[in-house]
C-alpha positions as CSV (number, residue, x, y, z in Angstrom):
1,X,4.9,19.7,8.0
2,X,8.4,18.6,7.8
3,X,10.7,16.4,5.9
4,X,10.7,12.9,7.3
5,X,13.9,10.7,7.0
6,X,12.8,8.6,9.8
7,X,9.2,7.7,9.6
8,X,7.9,4.9,7.3
9,X,4.6,3.7,6.2
10,X,4.0,-0.1,6.6
11,X,1.2,-1.4,4.4
12,X,0.0,-4.8,5.3
13,X,-2.5,-6.8,3.5
14,X,-3.9,-9.9,5.0
15,X,-7.0,-12.2,5.0
16,X,-10.3,-10.5,6.3
17,X,-10.6,-10.8,10.1
18,X,-6.8,-11.1,10.8
19,X,-6.0,-7.3,10.8
20,X,-6.5,-7.0,14.6
21,X,-4.2,-9.9,15.2
22,X,-1.6,-8.2,13.0
23,X,-2.1,-4.9,14.8
24,X,-1.6,-6.5,18.2
25,X,1.6,-8.2,17.0
26,X,2.9,-5.0,15.6
27,X,2.3,-3.3,18.9
28,X,4.3,-5.9,20.7
29,X,7.2,-4.8,18.5
30,X,6.8,-0.9,19.0
31,X,4.6,-0.3,16.0
32,X,1.7,1.7,17.5
33,X,-0.1,4.0,14.9
34,X,-2.5,2.3,12.4
35,X,-5.4,2.9,10.0
36,X,-7.4,-0.3,9.5
37,X,-9.3,-0.8,6.2
38,X,-11.2,-3.4,4.5
39,X,-10.3,-4.3,0.9
40,X,-11.0,-6.9,-1.9
41,X,-8.2,-8.8,-3.8
42,X,-8.6,-8.8,-7.5
43,X,-6.4,-11.9,-8.3
44,X,-7.9,-15.3,-9.3
45,X,-8.0,-18.1,-6.8
46,X,-5.1,-19.7,-8.8
47,X,-3.0,-16.6,-8.4
48,X,-3.9,-16.2,-4.6
49,X,-2.5,-19.7,-4.1
50,X,0.6,-19.1,-6.1
51,X,1.2,-15.7,-4.2
52,X,0.2,-17.3,-1.0
53,X,-2.2,-14.5,0.1
54,X,-5.3,-16.5,0.8
55,X,-8.9,-15.3,0.2
56,X,-10.0,-12.3,-1.9
57,X,-11.5,-10.3,1.1
58,X,-8.7,-8.4,2.7
59,X,-7.8,-6.3,5.9
60,X,-5.5,-3.5,5.0
61,X,-3.3,-1.9,7.8
62,X,-1.5,1.3,7.2
63,X,1.1,1.6,10.0
64,X,3.4,4.6,10.7
65,X,6.7,4.0,12.6
66,X,10.4,5.1,12.5
67,X,12.4,3.5,9.8
68,X,14.8,1.5,12.3
69,X,11.6,0.0,13.9
70,X,10.0,-0.9,10.6
71,X,13.3,-2.7,9.4
72,X,13.5,-4.5,12.8
73,X,10.1,-5.7,12.5
74,X,10.7,-7.0,9.0
75,X,13.7,-8.7,10.0
76,X,11.7,-10.6,12.6
77,X,8.8,-11.3,10.2
78,X,11.3,-13.0,8.0
79,X,12.8,-15.0,10.7
80,X,11.6,-15.7,14.3
81,X,8.0,-14.5,13.8
82,X,7.7,-16.4,10.4
83,X,4.5,-18.6,10.6
84,X,3.3,-17.1,13.7
85,X,0.3,-15.0,12.5
86,X,-1.6,-17.9,11.1
87,X,-2.8,-15.9,8.1
88,X,-1.4,-15.3,4.6
89,X,-0.7,-12.0,2.9
90,X,2.1,-9.4,2.2
91,X,3.6,-6.4,4.0
92,X,5.8,-3.6,2.6
93,X,7.5,-0.5,3.6
94,X,7.0,2.8,1.8
95,X,9.1,6.0,2.2
96,X,7.6,9.2,3.4
97,X,8.6,12.7,2.3
98,X,7.0,14.6,4.9
99,X,4.9,14.3,8.0
100,X,3.0,16.5,10.5
101,X,5.4,17.6,13.2
102,X,3.0,16.6,16.1
103,X,2.3,13.2,14.5
104,X,6.0,12.6,14.2
105,X,6.8,13.7,17.7
106,X,4.1,11.4,19.1
107,X,5.4,8.5,17.3
108,X,9.0,9.1,18.1
109,X,8.2,9.5,21.9
110,X,6.0,6.4,21.9
111,X,8.7,4.4,20.5
112,X,11.2,5.8,22.9
113,X,13.6,6.8,20.0
114,X,15.9,9.8,19.8
115,X,15.8,12.0,16.7
116,X,18.7,11.2,14.2
117,X,20.2,13.3,11.6
118,X,20.1,10.6,9.0
119,X,18.7,7.0,9.5
120,X,19.3,3.6,8.3
121,X,20.6,3.0,4.9
122,X,17.7,2.5,2.5
123,X,18.1,-0.8,0.5
124,X,17.9,-0.9,-3.2
125,X,14.2,-1.0,-4.3
126,X,13.2,-4.0,-6.4
127,X,9.5,-3.6,-6.1
128,X,7.0,-0.6,-6.5
129,X,3.5,0.2,-5.4
130,X,1.2,1.4,-8.2
131,X,-1.7,3.3,-6.9
132,X,-4.6,4.0,-9.3
133,X,-7.4,6.1,-8.3
134,X,-10.5,5.2,-10.4
135,X,-14.2,5.6,-10.9
136,X,-16.1,3.1,-8.8
137,X,-17.3,0.2,-11.1
138,X,-14.5,0.2,-13.5
139,X,-11.9,-1.7,-11.4
140,X,-12.5,-4.9,-13.5
141,X,-11.5,-3.3,-16.9
142,X,-8.5,-1.5,-15.3
143,X,-7.2,-4.6,-13.6
144,X,-7.5,-6.7,-16.7
145,X,-5.4,-4.1,-18.5
146,X,-2.9,-4.3,-15.8
147,X,-2.7,-8.0,-15.9
148,X,-1.9,-8.0,-19.7
149,X,1.0,-5.6,-19.0
150,X,2.3,-8.0,-16.3
151,X,0.5,-7.5,-13.0
152,X,-0.5,-10.4,-11.2
153,X,-3.2,-9.1,-8.8
154,X,-4.1,-6.0,-6.8
155,X,-6.1,-5.0,-3.8
156,X,-9.2,-2.5,-4.0
157,X,-10.2,0.0,-1.3
158,X,-13.6,2.0,-1.4
159,X,-13.0,5.7,-1.5
160,X,-14.8,9.1,-2.0
161,X,-13.3,12.1,-3.8
162,X,-13.3,15.2,-1.8
163,X,-11.3,17.6,-4.0
164,X,-12.3,21.2,-5.0
165,X,-14.7,22.1,-7.9
166,X,-11.9,23.5,-10.1
167,X,-10.0,20.1,-10.1
168,X,-13.4,18.3,-10.8
169,X,-14.1,20.5,-13.8
170,X,-10.5,20.0,-15.1
171,X,-11.0,16.3,-15.4
172,X,-14.3,16.6,-17.2
173,X,-17.6,14.6,-17.2
174,X,-15.7,11.4,-16.7
175,X,-14.8,12.4,-13.1
176,X,-17.0,10.9,-10.5
177,X,-17.1,11.4,-6.8
178,X,-17.3,7.6,-5.8
179,X,-13.9,6.1,-6.1
180,X,-11.9,3.0,-5.8
181,X,-8.2,2.9,-4.9
182,X,-6.4,0.1,-6.8
183,X,-3.1,-1.0,-5.1
184,X,-0.8,-3.1,-7.2
185,X,2.6,-4.3,-6.1
186,X,4.8,-4.9,-9.0
187,X,8.6,-5.5,-9.8
188,X,10.3,-2.4,-10.7
189,X,10.9,-3.5,-14.4
190,X,7.1,-3.9,-15.0
191,X,6.0,-0.6,-13.2
192,X,6.4,1.4,-16.4
193,X,4.6,-0.9,-18.7
194,X,1.7,-1.3,-16.3
195,X,1.3,2.4,-15.8
196,X,1.5,3.1,-19.5
197,X,-1.2,0.5,-20.4
198,X,-3.4,1.9,-17.7
199,X,-3.0,5.4,-18.7
200,X,-3.5,4.6,-22.4
201,X,-6.7,2.9,-21.8
202,X,-8.3,4.2,-18.8
203,X,-6.7,7.7,-18.3
204,X,-8.4,10.7,-16.8
205,X,-10.7,11.5,-19.7
206,X,-12.1,8.0,-20.0
207,X,-14.9,6.2,-18.2
208,X,-12.5,5.0,-15.5
209,X,-10.9,8.4,-15.1
210,X,-7.7,6.8,-13.7
211,X,-5.2,9.1,-11.9
212,X,-1.9,7.2,-11.3
213,X,1.2,7.4,-9.3
214,X,3.8,4.8,-8.0
215,X,6.0,4.7,-4.8
216,X,9.2,2.8,-4.3
217,X,9.0,-0.2,-1.9
218,X,12.0,-0.2,0.4
219,X,11.4,-3.7,1.8
220,X,8.6,-6.6,1.5
221,X,7.8,-9.8,3.2
222,X,5.2,-12.5,2.6
223,X,3.2,-13.4,5.6
224,X,2.2,-16.9,6.1
């Protein structure tokens, strides 16, 4: 592993069945490395309409690419590509602290970029991604708490814990193997209240067993 000032993770959440179309469009713009997942949105139909992100069933695409390529793609999504994907959703860029040497080399070669000492200037973050790892079946209660603290909705991914036994014992009887990942995009000023509310009511020793973290979002676009 090595520090990565270049590579960024693009997270794209669109309506179910549209993920392959998004992937093909990204590949046309030099974004080649993807993980494709299925998720479920937690927002009500009214909020979905307000946010412009369509139905509750989602395709979630995690894409790795150099920072300059990610920024170029987002400029196009906000301008000349706006409205071309015929789906509604959201896409945002997350920074990465480190990445596998081999993976980094493959991506850089694929995009025909030379290594740089620094990278593009990072814009000031106005939004954050809150990631909650919770026991399966408790998402409704956790999301309700988050909404009371200001969250407008989230996306759920099914998961399974594969940690070691010592960590399992540390979290106690509430810790389960079957998990759900709850992704919440939030304005930075609401990040603290949402995290605190979830931790207070659904922390590691509760039925939900929530483990929480947040990541800064460098850039974000709405897809329509």
